N, C-alpha and C positions, 0 to 999 in steps of 0.2 A: 326529887328536888325540883323546885320551880325553874322554868326557863327564864332567862333575863334577856329582854330585848333592849338594845341600845338604839335610840332614835335621835335624829337631828340632821342638820344640814350636811352636805358633803364637806369633807375635811374637818369635821368637828371632833374627830378622834375615835369614832365608833370601832373601827377595825383595830387600830393600834391599842387602844385601851381595852377593847374586848378580848384580845389575845392574852394580855397580861392578867386581866380579871379571871378569865377561864383557867389559866394556870394556877392562880392563887386559890381558887375555889375547887380545883380538881374537876372542873366541868370541861365539856368539849366546846370548841369555838366554831361558829358557823357564820359565814358571810353570805347573805342572800344574793348579792350580785354574782358571786362566784358560783352559786348553785344555778342561777339563770344562765350564766356563760356555759357551764357544763351541759345543762339541758338543751340549750339552743345550738351549741357548737360554734359560737361566734361571740365577739366582744359586745359589750353594752352599746358602744358607739355604732357598731355595725347593725345591731338590732334596730336602733333608732333610725339609722340611715335607710335600711332596707325595708323595715316593717312599720316604722313610726312609733311615736310615744304611746298611743293608745294600746298597741299590741304589747309593748314592753310592760305597761302597767297591768295588763291582764296576766302576763307571764309572772310578774311579781306576786300577784294575788294567788296564782296557782301554786307557786313555789312556797309561799308563806303557809298555805294550808296543808302542805305536806309535813310541816313541823308540828309534832304532837306535844301536848302538855306533859310536864314531868320528865322531860328528857335530859335534865341537868345540862342545859346548853346555854352559852352566852351567844346571842345572835346579833350581829351587826346588820341592821337593815339598810336598804338604799335610802337616800335622803328623802325621796318623795313617797316611798312605800306606805307610810302610815296614812297618807292623804287621799288614797284612792280605794275604791271597792270595799269599803267598810273594813279596811285592814287594821285600823287602830282598834276597832271593837274586837277583832280576832286576837290581836296582840294582848289586849287587856284581859280577855277571857282565858287566855292560855299561858299567861306568865306575868312577870313583873316588868313594867316598862320604865325606862330611864331616859330622860331627855337631856342630852348634852348640849347646853345652850352656849354657843360661842359667837362672839361678835362678828358681824360681816367683815370688818376690817381684818381681823385675824384669819378668818376663812380665806379671804382673798390672798393674803400673804402666804398662807400655807399652800394654796393652789399654785401660785406663781413660783414659789420655791421648788415644789414638786416637779412642775413642768420644766424648770431649768435643770434639775438633777436628772430627770428621766425624759428627755425630749422624744416626742413622737410626731409622726406626720399628720395625724388627726387628733383633735382633743379627746382625752380619755373620758371626760364628762360631757355628754352631749348638750346639756343645758348650761354649762359653765366653761367658757373658753378662757384659759389663763392669759392668753395673748390679747384678749379683747379689752380695749380701753374702758369699756363700760362694765367690766366684771363686777366692781364693787356695787354699782347701781343695780345690776341684775341680782346679785346676792341679797342686797337689802330688800328688794321687791319680793323675791321668792320667800325670804324669811318672814316677811309680813304676811304673805298669803298662807304660809304653812303653820305659823305660830299658834292659831287656835286649835289645831290638831295636836301639835307637839305638846302643848300645855295640858293636855289630858293625861299625860304620863303620870304614873304613880310617884315617881321621884324626878325632880328637876335639879340639875346641877349647872351652875353658871360659872363662866370664866375658866381659869386654869384648873383643870380637873386631874387629880392624880388617882392612881389605882387605890391608894390607901384611903383617900377621901370617899371614894365609891364603896369600898369594903366596909367602912365605918357606917355609912348610911344603909347599906344593904343588910347589915346585921339585924336590924329591927324587922326586916321584911322576910328574911329567909327562915 
């Protein structure tokens, strides 16, 4: 069965929706950030702080290429993953890509809510600090930059996306 790659901005629901979708389809769920954390033995924030973004993007590409076609996987990618090292081409060649398009205002609210519920001493998302007054502007800018890549996805879903909505659309593709 085809792998399904969920792409989109951080906090767009890739992991949450991905887990539900995997259960419904009897697929396995994979979060590429978790694979990187396991491979590196440190958090994404620590990788960024100690090695930099370029190193992290290389680790993303390396981990992505360990995912083989036909694995019956639902894969939540990191927000920037499709945008570097021809990763979107690999995603499209090895599975079905789904862009979860969520408005920056909603993304900011989700990040702020998450940060309040699970406080940490350093931001979990190196490029997006929920305590930053400019968070919404940063999200808007990043989304504009990434949109041309995200829009290459096989399926694009906008707004409030449910597992059932996605299952209905996937029916034609699987």
